[in-house]
SEMAR-779675 format. One record per residue (C-alpha): residue number from 1; residue in one letter; x, y, z. Coordinates in pm, 1 decimal, m for minus. Example, Ala and Ser with C-alpha at 12.3 -4.5 7.8 and 13.67 -1.06 7.14 Angstrom:
residues 2
+-----+----+----------+----------+----------+
|   i | aa |     east |    north |       up |
+-----+----+----------+----------+----------+
|   1 |  A |   1230.0 |   m450.0 |    780.0 |
|   2 |  S |   1367.0 |   m106.0 |    714.0 |
+-----+----+----------+----------+----------+
***
This chain:
residues 81
+-----+----+----------+----------+----------+
|   i | aa |     east |    north |       up |
+-----+----+----------+----------+----------+
|   1 |  M |   4693.4 |   m899.8 |  m1224.6 |
|   2 |  N |   4681.5 |   m890.1 |   m841.5 |
|   3 |  K |   4308.3 |   m804.2 |   m788.3 |
|   4 |  T |   4207.9 |   m818.6 |   m428.3 |
|   5 |  N |   3855.3 |  m1020.3 |   m341.4 |
|   6 |  K |   3670.3 |   m748.5 |   m165.1 |
|   7 |  K |   3350.0 |   m886.9 |    m44.0 |
|   8 |  R |   3066.9 |   m668.6 |   m147.3 |
|   9 |  K |   2894.0 |   m463.3 |    143.5 |
|  10 |  H |   2536.7 |   m598.6 |    150.9 |
|  11 |  R |   2263.1 |   m330.9 |    210.3 |
|  12 |  S |   2048.0 |   m431.1 |    542.7 |
|  13 |  Y |   1674.4 |   m390.5 |    443.4 |
|  14 |  K |   1430.4 |   m321.1 |    723.0 |
|  15 |  Y |   1114.8 |   m476.3 |    698.8 |
|  16 |  H |    776.6 |   m380.9 |    858.1 |
|  17 |  A |    507.9 |   m662.6 |    937.1 |
|  18 |  V |    138.0 |   m544.6 |    817.2 |
|  19 |  S |   m147.7 |   m762.8 |    924.2 |
|  20 |  F |   m508.0 |   m763.9 |    899.0 |
|  21 |  K |   m808.0 |  m1023.0 |    930.2 |
|  22 |  L |   m997.0 |  m1194.9 |    699.3 |
|  23 |  S |  m1328.6 |  m1369.9 |    747.5 |
|  24 |  H |  m1313.2 |  m1750.4 |    669.8 |
|  25 |  G |  m1515.4 |  m1715.3 |    342.2 |
|  26 |  Q |  m1266.7 |  m1416.6 |    248.2 |
|  27 |  Y |   m943.2 |  m1633.5 |    326.4 |
|  28 |  K |  m1107.2 |  m1934.8 |    120.3 |
|  29 |  S |  m1187.4 |  m1726.9 |   m168.5 |
|  30 |  L |   m808.5 |  m1577.0 |   m151.8 |
|  31 |  T |   m640.0 |  m1953.0 |   m126.3 |
|  32 |  N |   m892.6 |  m2050.1 |   m413.1 |
|  33 |  Y |   m784.1 |  m1771.4 |   m617.2 |
|  34 |  C |   m412.5 |  m1808.4 |   m548.9 |
|  35 |  K |   m430.2 |  m2178.6 |   m617.6 |
|  36 |  A |   m600.8 |  m2119.7 |   m963.4 |
|  37 |  R |   m361.5 |  m1851.0 |  m1062.1 |
|  38 |  K |    m46.9 |  m2062.7 |   m937.0 |
|  39 |  T |     75.7 |  m1773.0 |   m670.6 |
|  40 |  T |     65.8 |  m1711.4 |   m311.5 |
|  41 |  P |   m148.4 |  m1475.4 |   m106.8 |
|  42 |  I |    160.2 |  m1258.9 |    m50.0 |
|  43 |  K |    249.5 |  m1213.6 |   m402.4 |
|  44 |  L |   m117.8 |  m1172.6 |   m491.0 |
|  45 |  I |   m163.1 |   m858.2 |   m235.2 |
|  46 |  K |    176.6 |   m693.3 |   m337.3 |
|  47 |  K |    120.9 |   m704.5 |   m682.2 |
|  48 |  N |   m223.5 |   m562.5 |   m611.8 |
|  49 |  I |    m84.0 |   m253.7 |   m384.7 |
|  50 |  E |    243.0 |   m215.5 |   m565.7 |
|  51 |  R |    125.4 |    132.5 |   m692.2 |
|  52 |  F |     54.4 |    266.3 |   m331.1 |
|  53 |  I |    385.1 |    109.0 |   m198.7 |
|  54 |  S |    643.8 |    208.5 |   m487.7 |
|  55 |  H |    599.9 |    591.5 |   m556.3 |
|  56 |  Y |    547.3 |    760.4 |   m218.2 |
|  57 |  E |    862.4 |    686.8 |    m23.6 |
|  58 |  Y |    947.1 |   1032.6 |      9.7 |
|  59 |  G |    629.9 |   1223.1 |    m29.7 |
|  60 |  V |    281.2 |   1240.8 |   m147.3 |
|  61 |  P |    162.6 |   1502.1 |   m409.9 |
|  62 |  E |    m63.8 |   1779.8 |   m306.5 |
|  63 |  E |   m321.2 |   1664.4 |   m549.2 |
|  64 |  L |   m356.6 |   1327.8 |   m379.1 |
|  65 |  Y |   m442.8 |   1462.8 |    m57.6 |
|  66 |  L |   m827.4 |   1470.8 |     59.6 |
|  67 |  C |   m960.7 |   1819.1 |    112.2 |
|  68 |  E |  m1278.6 |   1879.8 |    344.7 |
|  69 |  N |  m1569.7 |   1924.6 |    103.8 |
|  70 |  Q |  m1835.6 |   2028.1 |    340.6 |
|  71 |  L |  m2159.4 |   2186.4 |    262.7 |
|  72 |  N |  m2196.4 |   2511.2 |    434.9 |
|  73 |  L |  m2573.5 |   2501.4 |    472.9 |
|  74 |  F |  m2587.5 |   2680.0 |    792.1 |
|  75 |  D |  m2373.2 |   2952.5 |    706.4 |
|  76 |  E |  m2604.9 |   3031.2 |    415.1 |
|  77 |  F |  m2907.2 |   3008.1 |    639.0 |
|  78 |  A |  m2762.7 |   3254.9 |    871.2 |
|  79 |  E |  m2668.2 |   3515.4 |    602.0 |
|  80 |  N |  m3016.3 |   3515.8 |    429.9 |
|  81 |  D |  m3206.2 |   3626.0 |    793.9 |
+-----+----+----------+----------+----------+
***
């Protein structure tokens, strides 16, 4: 058996940085919660937003888009005159 040892081609991933600001109290609360749950803030945040970052890579279903539900009070008022 003469098999050639070919290295598998590694897939390169593109990562994007996302940043946001927390107040001192929010950050302290986050770190305390993470210590209690023995996790990291990044893992906690990723776990909580997982349903938003996993299922919509190629598109969002129409029923999830927001529609404009504005009252047409002035249109009805003009029709009654």
